[in-house]
C-alpha positions as CSV (number, residue, x, y, z in Angstrom):
1,M,7.7,15.3,1.0
2,N,7.4,19.1,1.5
3,I,5.2,20.3,4.3
4,E,4.0,23.9,4.9
5,T,2.4,24.5,8.3
6,L,-0.1,27.3,9.0
7,I,-1.6,28.1,12.3
8,V,-5.2,29.2,11.6
9,G,-8.2,30.5,13.4
10,P,-8.9,31.6,17.0
11,I,-8.2,28.1,18.4
12,E,-4.9,28.0,16.6
13,V,-5.3,24.8,14.5
14,N,-2.3,23.5,12.6
15,C,-3.2,23.2,8.9
16,Y,-0.8,21.4,6.7
17,V,-0.1,21.6,3.0
18,A,1.9,18.5,2.0
19,Y,3.2,17.9,-1.5
20,D,5.7,15.9,-3.5
21,E,8.5,17.1,-5.8
22,N,6.1,17.5,-8.7
23,G,3.7,19.7,-6.8
24,D,0.9,17.2,-6.2
25,G,-0.4,17.5,-2.7
26,V,-3.1,17.6,0.0
27,V,-4.4,20.0,2.5
28,I,-4.9,18.5,6.0
29,D,-7.4,20.1,8.4
30,P,-8.0,23.6,6.8
31,G,-9.7,25.0,9.9
32,D,-9.9,28.7,9.1
33,E,-8.2,31.5,7.1
34,A,-8.9,30.1,3.7
35,E,-7.1,32.9,1.9
36,E,-3.9,32.3,3.8
37,I,-4.1,28.6,3.0
38,L,-4.8,29.3,-0.7
39,D,-1.9,31.8,-0.8
40,V,0.5,29.1,0.4
41,I,-0.9,26.7,-2.2
42,R,-0.4,29.3,-5.0
43,Q,3.1,30.4,-3.8
44,N,4.3,26.8,-3.9
45,D,2.4,25.9,-7.1
46,V,0.7,22.9,-5.5
47,N,-2.0,20.9,-7.2
48,I,-4.3,20.0,-4.4
49,K,-6.0,16.6,-5.0
50,Y,-7.5,16.0,-1.6
51,I,-8.5,17.8,1.6
52,L,-7.8,15.3,4.3
53,L,-9.7,15.7,7.6
54,T,-8.5,14.0,10.7
55,H,-11.8,14.6,12.4
56,G,-15.0,16.7,12.1
57,H,-14.7,19.4,14.8
58,F,-15.5,22.9,13.6
59,D,-12.1,24.3,14.3
60,H,-10.6,21.9,11.8
61,I,-13.0,22.3,8.9
62,G,-13.9,26.0,8.7
63,A,-12.0,26.7,5.5
64,V,-13.0,23.4,3.7
65,V,-15.7,24.9,1.5
66,K,-13.6,27.7,0.1
67,V,-10.5,25.6,-0.4
68,K,-12.5,23.0,-2.1
69,N,-14.2,25.5,-4.4
70,E,-10.9,27.1,-5.3
71,T,-8.9,23.9,-5.9
72,G,-11.5,21.3,-6.9
73,A,-10.1,18.9,-4.3
74,G,-12.1,16.1,-2.9
75,V,-12.9,16.0,0.8
76,V,-11.8,12.9,2.7
77,M,-12.9,11.8,6.2
78,H,-14.1,8.8,8.2
79,S,-17.8,8.2,8.0
80,N,-18.3,8.1,11.8
81,D,-17.6,11.8,12.0
82,Q,-20.1,13.0,9.4
83,F,-22.6,13.9,12.1
84,L,-20.0,16.5,13.4
85,I,-20.0,18.3,10.1
86,Q,-23.7,18.9,10.3
87,Q,-23.3,20.0,14.0
88,A,-20.4,22.4,13.2
89,P,-22.4,25.6,13.4
90,Q,-23.7,24.6,16.9
91,Q,-20.1,23.6,17.9
92,A,-18.8,27.0,16.9
93,A,-21.6,28.7,18.8
94,M,-20.7,26.8,22.0
95,F,-17.3,28.5,21.9
96,G,-18.8,31.9,21.0
97,L,-17.4,31.8,17.4
98,P,-19.1,32.4,14.0
99,A,-20.9,29.6,12.3
100,V,-18.9,27.3,10.1
101,Q,-20.3,26.2,6.7
102,T,-21.3,22.6,6.4
103,F,-20.5,20.5,3.4
104,D,-20.7,17.0,2.0
105,V,-17.7,14.6,2.2
106,D,-16.6,13.2,-1.2
107,Q,-14.8,10.1,0.0
108,T,-14.9,8.2,3.3
109,V,-11.9,6.2,4.5
110,K,-11.3,3.4,6.9
111,E,-8.5,1.5,8.6
112,G,-5.8,0.5,6.2
113,D,-6.9,2.5,3.2
114,I,-4.2,4.2,1.2
115,V,-4.7,7.7,-0.2
116,T,-2.3,8.2,-3.2
117,V,-1.3,11.7,-4.3
118,G,1.4,11.9,-6.9
119,T,4.3,10.0,-5.5
120,L,3.0,10.3,-1.9
121,Q,1.0,7.6,-0.2
122,A,-0.9,8.1,3.1
123,K,-2.0,5.1,5.2
124,V,-5.2,5.7,7.1
125,I,-5.1,4.7,10.7
126,E,-8.4,4.7,12.7
127,T,-7.9,6.4,16.0
128,P,-11.2,7.1,17.7
129,G,-11.4,8.7,21.1
130,H,-11.3,12.4,20.6
131,T,-14.1,11.8,18.1
132,P,-15.7,8.5,16.9
133,G,-14.3,8.8,13.4
134,G,-10.9,10.3,14.2
135,V,-8.1,9.1,11.9
136,C,-4.4,9.7,11.5
137,Y,-2.6,9.8,8.1
138,L,0.8,8.2,8.0
139,F,3.1,9.4,5.2
140,D,6.2,7.2,5.4
141,N,7.6,8.2,8.8
142,T,5.4,11.3,9.4
143,L,2.1,11.0,11.2
144,F,-0.6,13.7,10.9
145,A,-2.3,13.0,14.2
146,G,-5.1,15.5,14.4
147,D,-6.2,16.0,18.0
148,L,-5.4,12.5,19.2
149,L,-1.9,13.2,20.6
150,F,0.0,16.4,21.3
151,F,3.5,17.5,22.5
152,D,2.9,16.8,26.3
153,G,-0.8,16.3,25.8
154,V,-3.7,14.3,24.5
155,G,-7.0,15.2,22.9
156,R,-10.0,16.1,25.0
157,T,-12.8,13.5,25.3
158,D,-15.6,15.6,26.9
159,L,-17.2,16.6,23.6
160,P,-20.0,14.6,21.9
161,G,-18.7,11.2,20.8
162,G,-15.5,11.4,22.9
163,S,-14.2,8.5,24.9
164,T,-11.1,8.4,27.1
165,P,-10.7,4.6,27.0
166,Q,-10.9,4.7,23.2
167,L,-8.4,7.6,23.0
168,L,-5.9,5.8,25.2
169,S,-6.4,2.6,23.3
170,S,-5.8,4.4,20.0
171,I,-2.6,5.9,21.3
172,K,-1.3,2.7,22.8
173,N,-2.3,0.2,20.1
174,K,-2.0,2.4,17.0
175,V,0.4,5.3,17.5
176,F,2.8,3.8,20.0
177,N,3.3,0.8,17.7
178,L,5.0,3.1,15.2
179,P,8.8,3.6,15.3
180,D,10.1,5.9,18.1
181,D,11.5,8.3,15.5
182,C,8.2,8.7,13.7
183,R,7.4,12.4,13.5
184,V,4.1,13.4,14.9
185,L,2.4,16.5,13.5
186,S,-0.6,17.3,15.7
187,G,-3.7,19.5,15.3
188,H,-2.4,22.0,17.7
189,G,1.0,22.9,19.1
190,P,4.6,21.9,18.2
191,A,5.7,18.8,16.4
192,T,6.9,15.8,18.4
193,T,7.9,12.1,17.9
194,V,6.4,8.9,19.0
195,G,9.3,8.1,21.3
196,R,9.3,11.4,23.0
197,E,5.6,11.1,23.9
198,K,6.1,7.6,25.1
199,R,8.8,8.7,27.5
200,Q,7.6,12.2,28.6
201,N,4.0,12.9,27.9
202,P,2.5,13.5,31.4
203,F,-1.0,12.3,30.3
204,I,0.5,9.0,29.2
205,S,2.7,8.2,32.2
206,G,1.0,5.5,34.3
207,A,-2.0,5.2,32.0
208,F,-0.7,1.9,30.4
209,Q,0.6,0.2,33.5
């Protein structure tokens, strides 16, 4: 699997373009700067089949409409976060940022669903806590984790629908059950691994005792 990473928007969201050897792929969390995302897609001659959303916060969805219109890709998300799409303009205003265009989700996913793109398969893992409908997408040994888990951090839970107990349960019972060498590509910040965060994440230490 080939992965191109773009850091987009004022909140510096990691947007990923992932594709197989034949150029079939997905965009994960196109948060802003649609033209830059589309440039990467064109430069690598990627046929985007889906836009995969880890959750519905405004900073992760700002470029969805334009990327969808240009590529024809279907938008995929968990149904429990659909209310956040409609609230996106208000979310952005809370942070003093321009309004984000709302849109309809084309396909909802749930725990255990498999999203197939070319030779790639992504397993959907429900990981609520940062948002009610937060999910991770597991491609082989690479986890696109959204804002659930970061290098030395975890997602905030003080926004509508957030829950610290749910977040910690998702990390412990879903992510930390994966192999230690599983690569974690988060919604913000550098890449990490499951094992590294088990051992060194200061927000995890002591939480599961």
